[in-house]
N, C-alpha and C positions, 0 to 999 in steps of 0.2 A: 186339765181341760181349759187352761187359761186362754188358748187361742179361740176357743168357741164361746168363752164367757159362760160356761156351763158348770154348775156345782157338781162335785164328784158324786153325790147321792143320785142326782138325775142321770148322770152318765151310767152309773151302776144299774139303774132301773132299765135304761135302754139296752145295755149289754145283756141283762137278764132275759129280755124278750128275744134278743138275737140268739143267745145260747140255747134257750128252750126251743125256739123255732128250728134251729139247726138239728137238735136232737129229734124233733118230731119229723123233720124231713127225712132223716135216716132210719126211721122206724115206722113201718107201714101200720102198725097197730097202735101208734101213739097219736093223740089228738089234743087240740086246745079245748078247754071247757070254760064256760062262763056261768056263774051262779049268782043269784042275789046275795048280797052281803047281809048276814042275819041281824046286824045291830044298827043299820042305818037304812032308812027308807030311800029307795031310788039309787042305791049304790050297788056295785057289782064287784065280784072278785074273779080274777082269771087264774087258770091253772092248766096243768097238763095231766092227761090220763093215759095210762098204758096198762092194759090188762085190768086187773082188779085194784090197781093203785091209782089214786088221784092226789095230786099235790098242788096246793094253791099258795102262791107267793107273789108279792109285787117286786121282790128284789132278792134273787138267789145269789147275787154277786156282792152283797153288802160287805164292805171292808175286805173283800177277797184279796186285794193286793197287799194287805197287811198280814195275812195269815198263811200258814202252811196248809196244804190240802187236807191233811189228816186232822187238823184242828177246826175244820169248817163243817159243822153238823148239817147244814142245809145242803152242802155239796154231796155229802154222804147219802142223804135222802134222795137227791136228784140222781145220783149214780145208781141207787137201788132201783129206781124207776126205769132207767135206761139199759139195764143189763139184759 
C-alpha cells in the first residue's frame, strides 16, 4: 500500500469492512450490528449477524495474505456465518 501511504493493518481493516459488506449484500438475512464495547466507556464494536450467529471483529483479514485459507480461523468462522 506504498502508493497510498497506508499501513497494511489499516488496509486490512478496510478490506474487512468491504468483505463483510459484500457478504451481507448477498444474504438477505444478514445484517450489521453495533454494540457497546464492554471494557471501554463510549467505545463500540461492529459485527455481522446472520440467523442465530453473531460475529464481532475489527479485522477479519489480518495477515490473510500470509496464510492459507485453511489456516485462518477467523475466515472459517466467517464462512460458517455465511453458509
